[in-house]
C-alpha positions, 0 to 999 in steps of 0.5 A: 604398264602402258598407256595410250599415246597422246594426241597432237593438235594444231593451233587455230586462228581465233573465231567467235564462239557459238551462240550456245557456248558461254565461253567465259563459263567454259574457261572458268578460272583458267588462263584466258584464251580466245575461242578456237573450235579445237580447244573444246574438242573431246580429245583436245582439251585433255592435251592442253596444260591449262586444263589437263596433263595428257594421257599419263594422267588422263589414262593413268587414273584408270590403270596406275591405281592398280599398280599402286595396289601391287606395290602392296602399300597404296597409302604411299607415293614413290620416293623417286621418279625419272622419265623421258618423253616428247612434248610438242613445240608450237602446237596447241598440245603442250603436254607429254604425248610419249613418255617412259617413266620409272617410279621407285617406292619406299619398299624398293618396288619399281613401276614403269609407265610408258606410252604405246598401249593399255596394258599392265603386267605385275612381275613377282618373285614366283612369276608374273600376271598381266592384262595385255590390253584394255578389257582383255583377259588375264595371262600369266607365266604359269596357268596355275597362278590363274586358278589359285584360290586366294583367301584373306589369309593368303592375299590382301586383295581377294574379290573383284570390286564392283565398278566405281560408280556402283561402289560409290552408291553402295557405300553411300548407303552402307557407310563403308569406305569406298574401294579407293578412298580420297587419300588413295586417289590423292596419292594416285594423282600426286604420283601421276603429276610427279611423272609429268614433271619428271618428263618435262624437266628430263631428270631424276627427282626425289620426293618426300612423301611426308612433306609432299614436296620434291627434295632440294629442287625449287624448279620441280616444286614450283611446277606443283603449283598452279598459276594464280587464277584469273579474276573470274566469276560466273555470269 
């Protein structure tokens, strides 16, 4: 699976915030920084660890959920992760901008996530199927794979679900569970955070899904915690 490269943004000298921007409100409980124009930019804040963790998580939430389904048990997290990548030094961007992360799940399935595109490829025992880039069509090792008729008897996932916004509204009315439940998305977020931590530390990590902690690794577990929020209140 590929996700877009991150963007590197330079530090700027602090200036007074615009009159129509409540800087204290914008920061919220995040660590305090003097205002700089690029800190609030659409792509900028996504690459600052005080607010986000870069494209591995930003874009990973759009694509890695599909990989979790392909693992054939979306209610689990990986049990092992390792990765390499680059984190800029001396820049405003302080998260991985390139990365190559390998996950291994309890059932032995492996998932690779790396920067440099927007595609997904699932390799099975009888062939493969892929969407090579964002919103592209399907490709497969054999055309017959694309034209097979899948039923509840032959496949766990048979129908194309509606987009998440429509699905959420429909489920509010029907009372049915959404395509992705809160637990699914918790597991997804945990998986992506594990990848960022592995890239940052540059070593293989083992994960205990039941305890939701890294195995015998205090440094990695410390990175699962947010720094204590600064005292802040609206107004």
